[in-house]
C-alpha positions in Angstrom: -35.7 202.3 -66.5 -33.3 203.7 -69.4 -33.9 205.6 -72.1 -33.5 204.0 -75.3 -30.1 204.2 -76.9 -29.1 203.8 -80.3 -26.4 202.6 -81.7 -25.6 205.0 -84.5 -21.8 205.6 -83.7 -20.1 203.2 -85.2 -16.6 201.9 -84.1 -14.8 199.9 -86.4 -12.3 197.9 -83.6 -11.0 196.0 -86.1 -10.0 198.2 -89.5 -7.4 200.4 -88.1 -4.2 199.5 -86.6 -3.6 200.9 -82.9 -1.3 204.3 -83.7 2.3 203.9 -81.4 1.8 206.2 -78.8 4.4 208.9 -76.9 4.9 208.0 -73.3 3.8 211.1 -71.5 5.3 213.5 -69.3 4.4 216.5 -67.1 6.5 218.7 -65.0 5.6 219.5 -61.7 5.5 223.2 -59.6 4.7 223.3 -56.3 3.7 226.9 -56.4 2.9 227.1 -52.4 1.9 230.8 -52.3 -1.5 230.3 -50.3 -4.5 230.8 -51.7 -8.1 231.9 -49.8 -9.7 230.3 -50.8 -9.7 226.0 -52.4 -12.3 224.0 -53.5 -13.4 224.8 -56.9 -11.3 226.2 -59.5 -12.4 228.3 -62.8 -10.1 228.9 -65.4 -10.2 232.1 -68.5 -8.6 235.3 -69.5 -9.4 236.7 -66.6 -7.6 240.7 -67.7 -8.1 240.0 -71.1 -3.7 240.3 -72.1 -3.9 237.2 -73.8 -2.7 234.6 -71.1 -4.9 231.9 -69.3 -5.8 232.3 -65.8 -7.2 230.6 -62.7 -9.9 230.7 -60.2 -9.9 229.0 -56.7 -12.3 229.6 -54.6 -14.6 227.8 -51.5 -12.8 225.6 -49.3 -13.8 224.6 -45.8 -16.4 227.2 -44.0 -14.7 230.0 -46.9 -16.2 232.5 -48.8 -13.1 233.7 -50.5 -12.9 234.5 -54.4 -9.2 234.5 -54.8 -7.6 235.4 -58.7 -4.5 234.6 -59.5 -3.0 236.0 -63.3 -1.4 234.1 -65.6 2.0 235.1 -66.4 1.6 233.0 -69.8 5.7 231.1 -69.1 3.5 228.4 -67.0 3.7 230.9 -63.8 1.0 232.6 -62.2 1.6 236.0 -59.9 0.9 236.2 -55.9 -2.5 235.2 -55.4 -5.0 238.3 -55.1 -8.7 238.3 -52.7 -11.3 239.3 -55.6 -14.3 239.6 -52.9 -16.5 237.4 -50.6 -19.2 235.9 -50.8 -22.3 236.9 -48.7 -23.5 233.7 -47.5 -22.0 230.6 -46.2 -19.1 228.7 -47.8 -18.5 228.1 -51.9 -19.7 225.1 -53.6 -19.0 225.4 -57.2 -17.3 227.8 -59.2 -17.9 228.6 -63.3 -16.6 231.7 -65.6 -18.5 233.1 -68.2 -18.8 236.5 -70.1 -23.1 237.9 -68.1 -22.8 240.5 -69.3 -21.7 240.6 -72.8 -18.8 243.3 -72.8 -16.0 241.2 -73.9 -14.6 240.7 -70.1 -15.1 237.6 -68.1 -17.0 237.3 -64.5 -17.8 234.7 -62.1 -20.1 232.7 -60.5 -20.0 231.0 -57.0 -22.6 228.9 -55.5 -22.9 228.8 -52.2 -24.3 226.6 -49.4 -26.4 229.2 -48.1 -28.6 229.3 -51.3 -27.6 231.7 -52.8 -25.2 232.8 -56.3 -23.1 235.3 -56.4 -21.6 236.9 -59.2 -19.1 239.0 -59.4 -18.5 241.0 -62.5 -15.4 241.6 -64.3 -13.5 245.3 -64.8 -11.4 243.5 -68.0 -7.8 244.4 -65.6 -8.4 241.8 -62.9 -10.2 243.6 -61.0 -14.3 243.0 -59.9 -16.7 244.6 -59.0 -19.1 244.1 -55.6 -20.6 240.7 -56.2 -24.9 240.9 -56.8 -26.3 238.0 -55.1 -29.3 235.9 -56.3 -31.3 233.8 -53.6 -32.2 230.0 -55.2 -35.2 228.2 -53.9 -32.9 225.9 -51.6 -29.0 224.7 -50.8 -27.6 224.4 -54.2 -24.8 221.6 -54.6 -24.1 222.0 -58.6 -23.8 225.0 -61.2 -23.6 225.4 -65.1 -24.0 228.0 -67.4 -25.4 228.2 -71.6 -28.0 229.8 -73.5 -30.9 228.2 -73.0 -33.7 230.5 -74.4 -31.6 231.8 -77.3 -31.3 235.2 -76.4 -27.6 235.3 -76.3 -27.0 236.0 -72.7 -26.0 233.2 -70.1 -28.2 231.3 -68.3 -28.1 228.9 -65.2 -28.6 225.9 -64.3 -28.5 224.9 -60.4 -28.6 221.5 -59.1 -30.5 221.6 -55.3 -31.3 219.7 -52.5 -34.2 219.1 -53.4 -33.3 217.2 -56.5 -34.2 220.0 -58.3 -32.7 221.8 -61.5 -33.4 225.5 -60.9 -33.4 227.7 -64.6 -32.5 231.5 -63.7 -32.8 233.4 -66.6 -30.2 236.1 -68.0 -32.7 238.8 -68.2 -30.5 242.3 -68.4 -26.7 240.9 -68.5 -26.6 241.9 -64.7 -30.2 240.0 -63.1 -31.2 237.3 -62.7 -34.6 235.4 -62.7 -36.2 231.9 -61.6 -37.7 230.6 -64.5 -37.8 227.0 -64.2 -37.6 224.4 -61.9 -37.2 221.0 -63.0 -37.9 217.9 -60.5 -35.1 215.1 -61.3 -35.6 212.3 -58.0 -36.9 213.5 -55.2 -35.2 212.8 -52.2 -32.0 213.2 -53.7 -29.0 215.8 -53.8 -28.1 216.8 -57.6 -24.5 216.5 -57.4 -23.3 218.1 -60.8 -24.6 219.6 -63.8 -22.9 220.3 -67.3 -24.4 221.9 -70.0 -23.7 220.9 -73.5 -24.7 220.7 -77.7 -25.6 216.7 -77.4 -27.4 216.7 -80.9 -25.6 220.3 -82.9 -28.5 222.4 -83.0 -27.5 224.9 -81.4 -29.5 224.3 -78.1 -28.6 224.2 -75.5 -28.9 220.7 -72.7 -28.5 220.0 -69.5 -27.5 216.8 -67.9 -27.6 215.9 -64.1 -26.3 213.6 -61.6 -27.8 212.9 -58.2 -27.2 211.1 -55.2 -29.4 209.8 -52.7 -30.8 206.4 -51.3 -29.5 203.6 -53.8 -32.9 204.0 -56.4 -32.0 207.7 -56.4 -28.3 207.8 -57.6 -28.5 208.4 -60.7 -27.9 210.6 -64.2 -30.3 212.2 -66.2 -30.2 214.5 -69.2 -32.5 216.9 -69.4 -33.2 218.0 -73.7 -34.3 221.5 -74.7 -36.8 222.5 -77.7 -35.2 225.6 -77.0 -37.9 227.7 -75.4 -36.8 225.9 -72.0 -39.3 223.8 -72.5 -37.1 220.6 -71.6 -38.1 216.9 -71.5 -36.2 214.6 -69.1 -34.0 211.3 -69.5 -32.8 208.7 -67.2 -29.2 207.5 -68.2 -28.3 205.2 -66.1 -28.6 204.3 -62.5 -25.5 204.1 -59.6 -25.0 203.0 -56.0 -21.9 205.4 -55.7 -21.9 208.2 -58.1 -19.1 210.8 -57.9 -19.7 213.3 -60.7 -20.2 214.3 -64.2 -18.4 216.5 -67.0 -19.0 217.6 -70.7 -16.4 217.5 -73.4 -16.4 216.8 -77.1 -14.1 213.6 -76.3 -14.4 212.4 -80.0 -14.1 215.7 -82.0 -17.3 215.4 -83.9 -18.4 218.6 -82.9 -21.5 217.2 -80.5 -21.0 217.5 -76.3 -20.6 214.7 -75.1 -21.3 213.2 -71.3 -19.3 211.7 -68.8 -19.9 210.5 -65.7 -18.0 208.9 -63.1 -18.5 206.6 -60.2 -17.1 204.8 -57.9 -16.9 200.7 -59.7 -17.2 197.4 -57.4 -15.8 194.0 -58.4 -19.2 192.5 -58.2 -21.2 195.0 -60.3 -19.5 195.5 -63.5 -21.1 198.2 -64.6 -22.3 200.8 -61.2 -21.4 199.4 -57.9 -19.9 200.9 -54.3 -16.0 200.2 -53.7 -14.5 203.1 -53.0 -10.8 202.1 -54.5 -12.6 201.4 -58.3 -12.5 204.7 -60.9 -15.2 203.9 -63.5 -16.7 206.4 -66.0 -18.8 205.9 -68.7 -19.6 208.4 -71.8 -22.8 209.0 -73.3 -21.5 210.6 -76.5 -24.1 213.0 -78.5 -24.9 211.6 -81.4 -27.9 214.2 -83.1 -31.6 214.0 -83.2 -32.1 213.9 -79.5 -29.6 210.4 -79.2 -27.1 209.6 -77.3 -24.1 206.4 -77.5 -23.3 204.7 -74.3 -20.2 203.3 -73.8 -17.8 202.5 -70.1 -14.6 203.7 -71.2 -12.8 203.0 -67.9 -13.2 201.1 -64.7 -9.8 201.1 -63.2 -9.0 199.3 -59.5 -6.7 201.1 -57.2 -8.2 204.9 -58.0 -10.8 206.4 -55.8 -13.3 207.6 -58.0 -13.3 211.6 -59.0 -15.7 214.2 -58.9 -14.6 215.9 -62.2 -12.8 213.3 -65.1 -11.7 216.1 -68.1 -11.7 214.9 -71.8 -9.0 216.8 -73.3 -6.4 215.3 -76.2 -3.2 215.5 -74.0 -0.7 214.0 -76.2 -1.6 215.6 -79.5 -2.7 212.8 -81.6 -6.2 213.2 -82.0 -7.8 211.2 -79.9 -9.1 212.1 -76.0 -7.7 211.5 -73.4 -9.5 211.2 -69.4 -7.6 213.4 -67.1 -8.6 213.5 -63.2 -7.3 214.5 -60.2 -6.9 211.1 -58.5 -5.7 209.5 -55.3 -4.1 205.7 -54.7 -4.5 203.5 -52.5 -1.3 204.5 -51.0 -2.6 207.6 -50.3 -0.6 209.5 -52.4 -1.9 212.1 -55.3 -1.3 213.6 -58.1 -2.8 213.8 -62.7 -3.7 210.4 -63.2 -4.2 210.3 -67.1 -6.5 207.4 -69.3 -5.1 207.6 -72.9 -7.4 207.0 -75.6 -7.0 204.9 -78.7 -8.6 205.2 -82.1 -11.1 202.7 -81.8 -12.5 204.4 -79.2 -10.7 202.2 -76.0 -8.8 203.8 -73.4 -6.3 202.7 -71.4 -7.6 200.7 -67.7 -4.2 201.4 -65.9 -3.3 205.5 -66.0 -0.2 207.1 -66.4 0.3 208.8 -62.8 2.0 212.0 -62.0 2.2 211.8 -57.7 2.5 215.4 -56.7 1.8 214.8 -53.0 0.4 213.2 -49.7 -2.0 215.4 -49.2 -5.5 215.4 -51.8 -5.7 217.4 -55.0 -8.7 219.3 -56.4 -10.2 218.8 -59.5 -7.8 219.9 -62.0 -8.4 223.1 -64.5 -7.0 222.2 -67.9 -5.5 225.1 -69.7 -2.2 226.0 -72.4 -0.6 227.8 -69.4 2.4 228.2 -71.3 1.2 228.9 -74.7 3.4 225.9 -76.2 -0.1 224.3 -78.0 -0.1 221.7 -75.6 -3.1 221.1 -72.5 -1.8 221.4 -69.5 -3.3 221.3 -66.0 -3.3 222.8 -62.1 -5.1 222.0 -59.4 -5.5 223.3 -55.8 -3.7 221.7 -52.7 -7.0 221.9 -50.3 -4.9 220.4 -46.9 -2.1 223.3 -47.6 -4.2 226.2 -49.3 -1.6 225.7 -52.2 -1.4 225.2 -56.0 0.1 222.1 -58.1 1.4 223.0 -61.4 1.3 220.0 -64.1 3.5 221.5 -67.1 3.0 218.8 -70.2 5.9 218.4 -71.5 5.0 215.4 -73.9 6.9 214.9 -76.7 3.7 215.3 -79.4 2.6 211.5 -80.3 1.8 211.1 -84.7 -1.6 211.9 -85.6 -3.7 208.8 -85.1 -7.0 208.3 -87.9 -9.7 208.1 -85.3 -12.0 204.3 -85.9 -14.9 205.9 -85.1 -17.2 205.8 -88.6 -17.6 209.0 -89.7 -15.0 211.1 -87.9 -12.4 213.6 -88.8 -9.5 213.7 -86.8 -7.4 216.4 -86.1 -4.7 216.6 -85.0 -3.2 219.8 -84.9 -4.1 222.1 -82.9 -5.2 221.0 -79.7 -8.5 222.3 -79.0 -8.6 225.1 -76.4 -4.8 225.9 -76.9 -2.4 229.0 -77.9 0.2 229.6 -80.4 2.3 231.5 -81.9 1.5 233.3 -85.1 1.3 234.8 -87.8 0.8 231.5 -89.4 -0.7 228.4 -87.1 -0.7 224.6 -88.2 -3.5 222.7 -89.1 -3.6 218.1 -90.0 -6.0 216.0 -90.5 -7.3 213.3 -91.5 -11.0 211.8 -91.8 -12.0 208.0 -92.2 -15.6 207.1 -93.3 -16.6 203.5 -94.6 -17.3 205.3 -97.7 -15.2 207.5 -100.4 -13.8 210.8 -99.1 -14.2 213.3 -101.6 -12.9 216.2 -99.7 -11.2 218.2 -96.6 -12.1 222.1 -95.8 -11.2 224.2 -93.5 -12.8 227.2 -92.1 -11.6 230.0 -89.9 -14.0 232.0 -88.8 -16.8 230.8 -90.7 -14.7 231.7 -94.1 -13.7 229.1 -96.1 -9.7 228.9 -96.4 -9.2 225.1 -97.9 -11.1 223.1 -99.4 -9.0 219.8 -101.5 -10.4 216.5 -103.1 -8.3 214.7 -99.9 -8.9 212.6 -97.2 -6.1 214.1 -95.1 -4.0 217.2 -95.2 -0.5 218.7 -92.6 -0.5 222.7 -94.1 0.1 226.0 -92.1 -2.3 228.7 -92.6 -2.0 232.5 -91.7 -4.3 234.0 -88.5 -4.6 236.8 -87.1 -4.6 237.2 -83.1 -6.2 236.3 -80.8 -9.0 234.0 -81.1 -9.6 232.2 -83.4 -12.6 229.3 -84.7 -11.4 226.2 -87.1 -14.1 224.2 -88.4 -12.1 220.6 -90.2 -15.4 219.3 -92.7 -15.3 216.2 -94.3 -17.3 215.5 -97.4 -17.7 211.9 -98.8 -19.7 210.1 -102.2 -22.6 209.9 -100.8 -23.1 213.3 -99.5 -22.8 213.6 -96.3 -20.5 215.9 -94.3 -19.2 215.8 -91.2 -16.9 217.7 -88.6 -14.5 218.8 -86.1 -14.2 221.6 -84.4 -11.0 224.2 -83.0 -10.8 227.2 -81.3 -7.3 228.7 -80.5 -6.0 231.7 -79.4 -2.5 232.8 -81.9 -0.3 235.4 -80.4 2.9 236.8 -81.1 6.2 235.4 -79.2 7.1 232.3 -78.5 6.3 229.5 -75.9 8.2 229.0 -73.0 10.0 225.0 -73.5 9.6 222.2 -71.5 11.8 219.0 -70.2 10.0 215.9 -71.3 11.4 212.9 -68.7 10.6 209.5 -68.5 10.1 207.4 -65.6 12.7 207.1 -63.5 15.1 209.2 -64.9 15.9 212.7 -65.1 16.7 215.2 -67.7 18.7 218.5 -68.2 17.2 219.7 -72.0 19.2 223.3 -71.6 21.6 224.1 -72.2 21.4 222.5 -75.5 25.1 222.7 -76.3 28.4 222.6 -75.0 28.8 226.0 -75.2 26.5 229.2 -74.3 26.5 233.2 -73.2 25.6 234.4 -69.6 23.6 233.8 -68.0 22.8 230.4 -68.5 19.1 228.7 -69.3 19.1 226.0 -67.7 16.1 223.7 -67.7 15.7 220.4 -66.1 13.2 217.9 -65.5 12.5 214.2 -63.8 9.2 211.6 -63.6 9.4 209.9 -59.9 7.1 207.4 -59.0 6.0 208.4 -55.3 6.2 212.3 -54.4 9.2 214.7 -55.3 10.4 215.5 -52.3 13.6 217.7 -53.5 14.5 219.3 -57.0 17.4 220.7 -56.7 20.8 222.2 -59.5 24.3 221.6 -58.4 26.6 224.1 -60.0 30.9 223.1 -60.1 29.8 221.2 -57.2 28.0 223.7 -55.1 24.1 223.7 -54.4 22.8 227.2 -56.1 18.9 226.0 -55.9 17.1 223.4 -54.0 13.0 223.3 -54.3 11.4 221.5 -51.7 7.9 223.1 -51.2 8.7 224.4 -48.5 5.8 226.3 -47.0 5.3 229.6 -45.0 4.9 227.5 -41.6 8.5 225.9 -42.2 6.9 223.0 -43.5 8.8 220.9 -46.3 6.3 218.7 -48.7 7.7 219.0 -52.2 5.6 218.1 -55.3 8.3 219.5 -57.8 10.4 217.8 -60.2 11.6 220.5 -62.5 14.1 223.4 -61.9 13.5 226.7 -64.7 16.5 229.3 -63.7 18.6 232.0 -65.5 22.9 231.6 -64.0 24.9 233.4 -64.5 28.1 232.5 -64.6 31.9 233.1 -65.6 33.3 232.2 -69.2 35.0 228.7 -68.6 34.1 225.4 -68.6 31.1 224.3 -66.0 29.9 221.4 -64.4 25.7 221.1 -64.3 24.0 218.6 -62.4 20.5 218.1 -61.8 19.0 215.9 -58.3 15.7 215.1 -58.3 14.8 213.3 -54.9 11.8 211.5 -54.0 9.7 210.3 -50.5 11.3 206.9 -50.5 14.3 208.7 -50.7 15.9 208.1 -54.6 17.7 210.1 -56.6 17.3 210.9 -60.1 20.2 212.7 -61.7 21.5 214.8 -65.0 24.3 216.2 -65.7 25.3 218.7 -68.6 29.2 220.5 -68.9 29.1 223.7 -70.2 31.8 225.9 -71.9 30.7 230.2 -71.4 32.2 232.2 -74.1 
C-alpha cells in the first residue's frame, strides 16, 4: 500500500525550450597507491587545510579505515591507515562532527554488531575508536540531529527490519533511544537523512530487501522529538540503494531510490542489467511527489546514485559508478533537463574491467565543478574522475515555482575574494524580486527575475540563499554551500568522445619548465596515456601496480617538463583496450 502523494510540484513540460547542453568530459586518473580497505567511501576536509579529502573503509573481511588527504589539485597523498574497527567487516562509513569541536570525525558500521567513531584531532589523525553495540547485525548508517539538541545522532538499519536511533548524549557517547520497526524478515540495506519539508527537522528514509512482499522503501516523518511516523513509499522486486539529494534546488531534500528494473514490469522489476531510479521530491507539510527518472537497459543497478549538477547548468544530474553488460566499469552520468526529465542513456566514462565502488563527490581540484572518486575493490586502488566539462549555459527550470542557481555549483570550492552568482527564477505568476543572502545577511535585492553578478566573500565556508518573490507574496529559494579560498584552481582539459586534446601549453611559445596538459576520451578502458617529446617516449601512464600488472584507467597527462631553448614537438597518445590510439600534437618554442 502507498501513501497518498500530493502533486504540489508542477511540471510545465511545454513552457520553455530545453537549453542546449555542453558535452561532458572527465580526466581519468588511476591512482595505484594501494588502500588498506576499499568498500565504502566518505568525503570531508579531515585536516582543516581547505582541501577535500577521502576516507575508505571495509572490503572483504576488512576492518581497516584509510585516509587519503587531498592536495587540492585533484591528486591525493599516500594512503594512511587511521585505525582498525573493533569487530568484523565494515559495511558503511559516514563523516560528521559528532562532538561539535569543528573537526570532522568518522563513524564506521561493522557487520559484527557495532559502530565505531574515530574522533578527529584536526591534523588528519584520529583518536582510538569508541565502539557502541547495536541491537543486532547492522547494514546501513546515516546521521542527523533528530531531537534538536545540536548534536549529531545516528540512524542504523539492521537485519531485523528495524531502524535503530542512537542519540549523541555528550558528543562522545551514544545511547540507543528508539527502535523503529520497518518490515519484519527484511534487511534495512540503506538509510538516508534529510529535511524533506524544510521545517528544520531531520526525517529518515529507508530501503529494505527480503521476500518480494517485504522489499520496499519508506519515509519516517519526525515530529522533532524523535516520534517517527512511518509511511510507505513504494515496493520493489530488486531494490539496490537509497540516497538523499536536493535535486531540484528548492532547499528541501529529495529521496533517490535505485533498483533493478525489468522489461515486463515498467515500474519495479528484477532485470539485473537495467538501472532504474525513482525520485520522491520533498514538497513541504510532510508531502512527497513521486517521479520515475531513469530506466536504462544494459546498465547494472547501483547501490548509490548521486544527485549533483555535473555540467554547471543549474539542473541536477544523476551520477553513479556502474558496470555495463560488457563487464566494463566507470562513471555514468544521466543529464537532467529543465522540464524535470533525464537522459535515459547515460554518458559513460569507462575506466576499468574491475568493478568500481560507489563514488564520492567533491570538488577535488577546487575549480568550482564537481569531481568524483571511486575505489576499485578488486585492485584496492583509487579511480579519479576530474570534471573537465566546459560549463553549460545557464538553464531555467520549468518546475513551478523554482529558483535556478547555475553559479556556483553546490558544495564546490571557488577562489576569492569575489564569487560570481548567477540565478534566475521561474513562476507562472510574475516574479517581483530576487534576493541573495550570504551567511544570513542580505547582500542583494532587486526587482528582477534573474541576475549575474560577483560579490565579495570571506575565505572559508559560505552559505548562500537565493530567494525569489512573486506578486502573490509567495517566496521560494535555492541554497548553496561553497568554500572560498586564496589561490588559483588547477586547469583541466576537455576532450570529446573518440578524440585526444592537448590544452597546455596554450601558445606557440613558452618558458621552461613547460606545463603539458592533455586528455582523451575513449569508448572503452584507456590502457596507456603517453607523452612523446621530439620523438622520445617521456611519460607512459599504464596504471601499473606493485605486482607488475598494468590495468590502465588513466586518460590524461599533466606534467611539467624542463626543455632547452628552441622548437620541440609534443605528441600525446592515448591507447584503449581495443588497440585504438588517439593523438594530439603541438609544436612549442622555448624562449
